C-alpha positions in Angstrom: 23.3 -48.6 31.2 22.3 -46.8 27.9 21.3 -43.6 27.0 19.0 -42.4 24.6 20.0 -39.0 22.7 17.3 -39.2 20.5 15.8 -36.0 22.4 19.1 -34.4 21.7 19.1 -35.6 18.0 15.1 -34.1 17.6 15.9 -30.7 19.3 19.2 -30.2 16.9 16.9 -31.1 13.8 14.4 -28.1 15.3 17.0 -25.8 15.4 19.0 -26.4 12.3 15.4 -25.9 10.2 14.3 -22.9 12.4 17.9 -21.2 11.8 17.7 -22.6 7.9 14.4 -20.5 7.3 15.6 -17.7 9.1 18.7 -17.4 6.7 16.2 -18.3 3.5 14.0 -15.0 4.7 16.8 -12.4 5.4 17.5 -13.3 1.3 14.6 -12.7 -0.3 14.4 -9.8 1.1 17.9 -8.5 0.5 17.1 -9.7 -3.3 13.8 -7.8 -2.7 16.0 -4.2 -1.7 18.7 -5.2 -3.9 16.2 -5.1 -7.4 14.3 -2.0 -5.9 17.8 -0.3 -5.8 19.1 -1.6 -9.1 15.5 -0.1 -10.6 16.5 3.2 -9.6 20.3 3.1 -10.3 19.3 2.3 -14.1 16.7 5.4 -14.2 13.8 3.3 -14.2 10.7 4.7 -11.7 11.1 2.4 -8.8 7.3 1.0 -8.1 5.8 3.4 -5.1 6.3 1.9 -1.7 3.6 1.7 1.2 5.4 1.1 3.8 8.7 -1.0 4.1 7.9 -4.0 3.1 5.4 -4.1 -0.3 5.6 -2.0 -3.4 2.8 -0.5 -5.6 2.1 0.6 -9.2 0.4 3.9 -9.4 -2.4 5.3 -11.7 -2.9 8.7 -11.9 -6.2 10.1 -12.1 -9.2 12.2 -10.2 -11.7 11.7 -7.7 -15.3 13.0 -7.6 -16.3 13.4 -4.4 -19.8 11.6 -3.1 -20.0 13.0 0.2 -17.6 13.5 3.1 -18.7 13.0 7.0 -16.3 14.5 9.3 -15.6 12.2 12.7 -13.7 15.1 14.4 -10.9 17.7 13.4 -8.4 15.0 12.4 -10.7 12.5 10.0 -12.6 12.6 7.6 -14.4 9.7 5.7 -15.0 10.4 1.9 -17.0 8.4 -0.3 -15.5 9.3 -3.6 -15.4 7.4 -7.7 -12.1 7.4 -9.4 -11.3 8.5 -13.0 -8.0 7.5 -14.4 -6.0 10.3 -16.7 -5.5 8.0 -19.1 -8.5 5.7 -19.5 -6.6 2.9 -21.7 -4.5 2.1 -18.2 -7.5 0.5 -16.8 -6.7 -2.3 -19.0 -3.2 -3.1 -17.4 -5.2 -3.2 -13.8 -4.0 -6.5 -11.6 -7.4 -6.1 -10.0 -10.2 -4.8 -12.1 -12.5 -6.2 -10.2 -11.7 -3.7 -6.9 -13.0 -1.1 -8.9 -13.4 2.6 -8.8 -16.9 3.6 -8.0 -18.3 4.2 -4.7 -15.2 4.2 -2.8 -15.1 4.9 1.1 -11.5 6.1 2.6 -11.0 7.2 6.2 -8.5 10.4 5.9 -6.2 12.3 8.2 -6.1 15.7 8.3 -3.8 18.3 10.7 -5.6 19.8 12.7 -4.6 23.2 11.9 -6.0 22.8 8.3 -9.1 21.5 8.7 -11.0 24.6 8.4 -9.1 25.3 5.4 -10.0 21.7 4.2 -13.1 21.5 6.0 -14.6 24.5 3.4 -12.9 23.3 0.1 -14.0 19.3 0.5 -17.2 19.2 -0.7 -19.0 17.0 -2.2 -19.1 17.5 -6.1 -15.6 18.5 -5.7 -12.9 16.8 -8.4 -9.3 15.9 -6.6 -6.3 14.8 -7.4 -5.8 11.3 -6.4 -3.9 7.8 -7.2 -4.9 3.9 -7.2 -2.0 2.4 -5.8 -2.2 -1.6 -7.2 0.4 -4.0 -4.7 3.2 -5.5 -7.1 5.3 -7.0 -4.1 4.5 -7.8 -0.7 1.3 -8.2 1.7 -0.2 -5.1 2.3 -3.5 -4.0 1.0 -4.2 -5.1 -2.9 -5.5 -1.4 -3.5 -4.9 2.0 -1.9 -6.4 4.9 -3.3 -4.2 8.2 -1.8 -5.0 12.0 -2.1 -2.4 13.5 -2.2 -3.3 17.0 -1.5 -5.4 16.4 1.6 -3.6 13.2 3.1 -0.8 14.0 5.4 
């Protein structure tokens, strides 16, 4: 009676492939971390990081508030148009088709700051804002942040 070991060989091949993929994934993420650390050590400006796996390039500017819709004491939807401090930087956009006009964003507000922010944040106001464009990772390609407002 002859035994068939082909099932065991197939299982070992799958296991080897899975282990190889895990090893490759860990090497790639380590290389990204080394690049980030290297940029900081050399005195270069490191890319803005949102989360642990994505890095962004920052474009400083301001946002003209078009409308504010309060959802509750912790959340507001802001409609705004973004303007760069240096308009020439628009040529450096990685995603120029994702425009700066009439954007909407939900922001979280600390409940103890609700009354102050609600009285200060009105249509027509101009506040500081940053356009962040992804450099590495698979996160949202363009993220706007209001550094003076958001948690």
